[in-house]
N, C-alpha and C positions, 0 to 999 in steps of 0.2 A: 069357202073361194081357196086356196092351198089345195086342198087334196084335185080339183077342176081341173088347177095348173096356171090360174083365172090371175092368179096371183103373183110372183117374184120375191121369195120372203130370204132370204142372202143378199144382203149388203155389194155393194160393192165397196172393196175394201181397198187400199194401197198405202206403204206405210214408205215412206220420206224419211231424210235427215235434214234439218232443215241447214238453210246456212245464212251468212247477215243479208241478204238478198233478200233472201223471206218479206216481203212485208208483212200478209194477210191471207185468211186461210177462210170460203167460204162451205158451207156445210148448205148441200141444195135436194130436196128431190127429186125423180125425173120431172115435174114437171119445168122444171128450170130450163134440166138438161135441152129436155125435148125439143125447144126452141132457140137454145143461146147458146151459143160457143161456149167454149172454156175461156178463149182469148174476150169473150167479147162481153163476159158474167166478167173477167176481171179488169177490163178497160174499164169498164163502167161503174165496180167498184173504186178502181183505186183512183177517179176520175170526180166519185164526191166524196170521200178521206179529202185531197185535195181541197173540197170544196168547205166541209165543217164540218172535216172528221168526227162524222157521227154516225157507229160500225150499226147499229139500231136505225139508223137509217137508211145507209146504204142496201140495208139486206132489204126492207120496205122499198125502199125503190129497184133495185136487184125484183120485185117478185109483180110490180108495177109496170114494170116493164115485160115481163115474161103473159102481163097478163095483157098490156096491146098487144103482143107476140103469139092473140091466143090462141092461150099453151092450154088445151081440156086436160088436162090434167091437177091433180094439189100442187098447189103453193106453198112451200114451208125451203126458211134461206136464214142462216146466222153467219153472221160477218166477224171474225175473230183481227184484230189486229195486235200480230206479234208487236208494234211500234208507232207512232205517229208521223206519218211523212209530214215532211216542209208547211210548216207556219202562218198565216198572216202574222202581222203583231198580233194584229184584233181578235184573234184568234188561241194566241199563246195567252192570252188574260186570261184569262173569262177559267182554266183550270192550272195556275202556274208551277204547279208541287205536286199533276197531275206524273204516277209514273208514265201515263204513253206520251208523255212528251222527250222522254229522256229513251235514246236508238238503244237497246241493250241486248244484248243476246239473250236466246230463249232464256238458257241452262240461268243465266243469273234471279229472268223471274220466279225460277222455281224452289 
């Protein structure tokens, strides 16, 4: 398939410097981006994180939304959180000692 140019084998790669304002990163295949803009995907993930603070569940919801939008390509997504959004008191007690509940710069986690 590569020889016939039916599959693109070079990924889109962007190098960026993270700031304290960066909340999370979405890594996804083109099946997601074919039916959803960056802004729509980020809004969906941000809303979901504020509800339940579960990146894996956010990735599943992102895939579900792309499927509901009739994506015709494969669907894979990873949501990586740099820190946890503001949480409700009920959510905070679930994992009180987790690093996710403390906003720290990325270099502090390395």
